[in-house]
C-alpha positions in Angstrom: 119.1 94.8 110.5 117.3 95.2 113.8 114.4 92.9 114.6 111.9 95.2 116.4 109.6 92.6 117.6 108.0 89.3 116.6 104.4 88.1 117.4 103.0 84.9 116.1 99.2 84.4 115.7 97.8 81.0 115.7 93.7 83.5 98.9 91.4 89.5 84.7 94.0 91.4 82.8 97.1 91.9 84.9 97.7 95.5 83.9 94.3 97.0 82.8 94.2 100.7 82.5 93.2 102.7 85.5 94.3 104.8 88.4 94.7 104.0 92.1 91.5 103.7 94.0 92.7 105.6 97.0 95.5 107.8 98.3 99.0 106.7 98.2 100.5 104.7 101.2 101.1 106.9 104.2 104.8 107.4 105.2 106.0 107.6 108.8 109.0 110.0 109.0 110.0 108.4 112.4 110.4 105.0 110.8 114.1 104.8 110.6 114.6 101.2 111.6 114.1 98.1 109.5 112.8 95.0 111.3 110.3 92.2 111.6 107.0 93.5 113.2 104.8 90.4 113.2 104.2 87.0 111.8 100.7 85.7 111.2 100.0 82.1 110.3 97.4 82.0 107.3 97.6 78.3 106.9 99.7 75.3 107.3 102.1 76.5 104.8 101.6 80.2 104.5 102.5 83.2 106.7 101.8 86.8 106.4 104.6 89.1 107.6 104.7 92.8 108.4 108.0 94.4 108.2 109.0 97.9 109.1 111.0 99.5 106.3 113.3 102.4 106.9 113.6 102.8 103.0 109.9 102.9 102.4 109.0 104.7 105.7 106.0 102.4 106.3 105.2 98.8 107.3 105.3 96.4 104.2 103.1 93.3 103.9 104.7 90.2 102.6 103.3 86.8 102.1 105.5 83.6 102.5 104.7 80.1 101.2 106.8 77.5 103.0 108.2 74.8 101.0 108.3 71.0 101.6 111.0 69.2 103.5 112.8 69.9 106.7 116.3 70.9 105.4 117.2 74.6 104.6 115.5 75.5 101.4 116.2 78.1 98.6 114.1 81.2 98.3 112.1 82.5 95.3 111.0 86.2 95.2 107.9 86.4 93.1 106.8 89.8 92.0 103.2 90.9 91.1 102.1 93.0 88.1 101.2 96.7 88.0 98.1 96.4 90.2 100.0 95.8 93.4 97.0 94.7 95.3 96.8 94.1 99.0 97.4 90.3 98.4 99.7 89.3 95.5 97.8 88.3 92.3 100.0 85.2 92.3 98.0 84.1 95.3 94.5 85.3 94.4 94.5 84.6 90.7 97.8 82.9 89.6 97.7 79.6 91.5 101.1 80.1 93.3 100.1 78.5 96.6 98.7 75.4 94.8 101.6 75.0 92.5 104.5 75.4 95.1 102.6 73.3 97.9 104.9 70.3 97.1 108.0 72.1 96.1 111.1 72.3 98.3 111.3 76.1 97.9 110.1 79.0 100.1 108.3 81.7 98.0 108.2 85.3 99.1 105.4 87.4 97.5 105.2 91.1 97.5 102.0 93.3 97.7 101.3 97.0 97.4 103.8 97.9 94.6 101.1 99.6 92.4 102.8 101.2 89.3 106.2 101.4 91.1 108.4 99.4 88.7 109.7 97.9 91.9 112.4 100.6 91.7 113.8 103.4 93.8 112.2 106.5 92.7 114.0 109.9 92.5 111.1 111.7 94.1 108.0 111.2 96.1 104.9 110.9 93.8 101.6 112.5 94.6 99.6 109.4 93.3 102.0 106.6 94.1 103.8 108.0 97.1 107.2 107.0 98.3 108.9 104.1 96.5 112.1 102.7 97.4 111.5 99.1 96.2 114.9 98.2 95.0 116.5 98.9 98.3 113.7 97.1 100.1 113.8 94.0 97.9 117.7 93.7 97.8 118.8 95.2 101.1 116.2 95.1 103.7 113.9 92.2 103.1 116.2 89.2 102.4 118.2 89.3 105.7 114.9 89.2 107.6 112.9 86.7 105.6 115.8 84.4 104.9 116.9 84.4 108.6 113.3 83.6 109.6 113.0 80.8 107.0 116.6 79.5 107.8 117.3 79.6 104.1 120.0 77.7 102.2 121.2 81.1 100.8 120.3 80.2 97.2 117.6 82.6 95.7 115.9 83.3 92.4 113.5 86.1 91.4 110.5 86.0 88.9 107.7 88.2 87.9 104.8 88.8 85.6 104.3 91.9 83.3 105.6 94.9 85.4 107.1 92.4 87.8 108.8 90.6 85.0 110.7 93.8 83.9 111.6 94.4 87.5 112.7 90.9 88.1 115.1 91.2 85.2 116.2 94.7 86.2 117.1 93.6 89.7 119.0 90.6 88.5 120.8 92.7 86.0 121.6 95.6 88.5 122.7 93.1 91.2 124.9 90.4 89.4 125.2 87.2 91.4 122.5 87.9 93.9 120.0 85.6 92.0 120.9 82.3 90.6 118.1 82.5 88.2 115.4 85.0 86.9 112.2 84.5 85.1 110.2 87.1 83.2 106.7 86.3 82.0 105.1 88.7 79.6 107.5 91.6 80.3 109.3 94.5 78.5 112.9 94.8 79.3 114.2 98.0 77.8 113.6 101.4 79.4 115.9 103.8 77.6 114.9 103.4 73.9 111.7 105.0 72.6 109.6 101.8 73.0 110.9 101.0 76.4 110.5 104.5 77.6 106.9 104.4 76.2 106.0 101.2 77.9 107.4 102.5 81.4 105.6 105.8 81.0 102.4 104.1 80.3 102.8 101.7 83.2 103.4 104.4 85.6 100.8 106.6 84.2 98.2 103.9 84.2 98.1 104.1 87.9 98.2 108.0 88.1 102.0 108.4 88.5 104.3 110.9 87.0 107.1 109.0 85.3 109.6 111.8 85.8 109.4 111.1 89.5 110.7 107.7 88.7 114.2 108.3 87.2 113.9 111.9 86.2 113.6 113.2 82.5 114.4 110.9 79.6 117.8 112.3 79.4 118.7 111.1 82.9 121.4 108.3 82.9 119.2 106.4 85.4 116.9 105.3 82.4 119.8 103.6 80.8 121.0 102.2 84.1 117.7 100.5 84.5 117.7 99.0 80.9 118.1 95.3 80.9 118.8 95.2 77.2 121.6 97.6 77.6 122.9 95.9 80.8 122.5 92.3 79.6 126.0 91.4 79.9 125.7 91.4 83.7 123.2 88.6 83.4 125.9 86.1 82.2 126.0 83.2 84.6 122.3 83.7 85.6 119.8 81.1 84.5 117.2 83.0 82.4 113.6 82.1 81.5 111.5 84.3 79.3 107.9 83.8 77.9 105.4 85.7 75.9 102.4 84.9 73.9 100.6 86.5 70.8 97.5 88.2 72.3 95.2 85.6 70.6 92.9 84.3 73.4 93.1 80.7 74.6 90.1 78.8 75.7 90.8 79.8 79.3 90.9 83.4 78.2 87.5 83.1 76.5 86.1 81.7 79.6 87.4 84.5 81.6 86.0 87.1 79.1 82.6 85.4 79.2 82.6 85.5 83.0 83.4 89.2 83.1 80.8 91.2 85.2 79.9 93.7 82.5 80.3 94.1 78.8 82.8 97.0 79.3 85.0 94.6 81.6 84.8 92.0 78.9 85.8 94.4 76.1 88.7 95.7 78.3 89.9 92.2 79.0 89.7 91.2 75.5 91.2 94.3 73.8 93.6 95.3 76.5 94.9 91.8 77.1 95.5 91.3 73.4 97.4 94.6 72.9 99.5 94.2 76.1 100.6 90.6 75.3 101.4 91.5 71.7 103.6 94.3 73.0 105.2 91.9 75.6 106.0 89.5 72.7 107.8 92.1 70.8 109.8 93.2 73.9 110.7 89.7 74.7 111.9 88.9 71.1 114.2 92.0 71.2 115.6 91.0 74.6 116.1 87.4 73.7 117.9 88.6 70.4 120.2 90.7 72.6 121.0 87.7 74.8 121.7 85.5 71.8 124.0 88.2 70.3 126.0 88.0 73.5 126.0 84.2 73.7 124.2 84.3 76.9 121.9 81.3 77.3 118.2 81.7 77.9 115.2 79.5 77.7 112.5 81.3 75.8 108.9 80.1 75.3 106.6 81.6 72.7 103.1 80.6 72.9 100.8 80.6 69.9 97.9 81.9 71.9 97.6 83.7 75.1 96.5 87.1 76.4 97.9 89.3 79.2 95.8 87.5 81.8 96.1 85.5 84.9 95.0 82.2 83.3 97.9 82.5 80.8 100.4 83.5 83.5 99.3 80.5 85.7 100.1 78.2 82.8 103.5 79.7 82.3 104.6 79.2 85.9 105.4 75.5 85.6 107.6 76.1 82.6 109.5 78.8 84.5 110.0 76.4 87.3 111.8 74.0 84.8 114.6 76.6 84.6 114.4 78.0 88.2 114.6 74.7 90.0 118.0 73.3 88.6 119.5 76.7 89.2 118.5 76.5 92.8 120.1 73.0 93.0 116.7 71.3 93.3 115.8 68.2 91.4 114.6 68.9 87.8 110.8 68.9 87.6 109.4 65.9 85.9 
């Protein structure tokens, strides 16, 4: 990977229905080299990177949280949900900066993956643009960011909702790349009717045409991205899964009460409940598949919780209980 230049200058329901608020990201056909463009210091432990991506044909924005300690640290890639906002929801809503402030791990957070499934799409999409996320996340980004961070070479990946499905998919499709994977409130099949429906709804919720993703339902790419079918390749990877029931917690009720309008409150309550109930069913099926294969996994089922950031923030410490030992870090107390 060529480093082009480096400059250093001296943060709701996760997946509500909707469509992109603007046009898809513009592509630059002349961007044929991948490299670091700039590093901007956001705070004492956070940098914002701009990376030129030959796969995505545009400049990608990435946030990095620097871990504690002076020795080389492992890297955790943390994926956002379907909104793919300009700054990861893990930073603006999920409390990631506060949680990892005293942890000896560097955290790499994506932005701008709206409705993309964090996958390589077959075709350019009129609403969602050019998406070659799998190539970017597994081939282009790690050499740049891990070199910059002087990483120990140990890595894990985690995500929420659409990002949970993608994290598991990337771990399944790239055996051995990640020592651990955590999926919070995700759905892990793509080829069966339920998985196909969930993927279609996810993409369509942001205006995309799902056939631009992996082609028609008969395409073998749908099965190739199915983590239930491909679960065997996760053997040897530490796995964490969590999902709730859709019943609101106290924090959820506060979030509903603080919604700016009645419509927003109803969307948060109804949409969050339905999405989380679906994620629970998907998680149970995937956990059952892992059990059938005798592949160990830590699975947390919560009696209450909606598909909302207060619940995802509460799940992060439990996911860390599995991720940390796999990264050869002290087990959290």
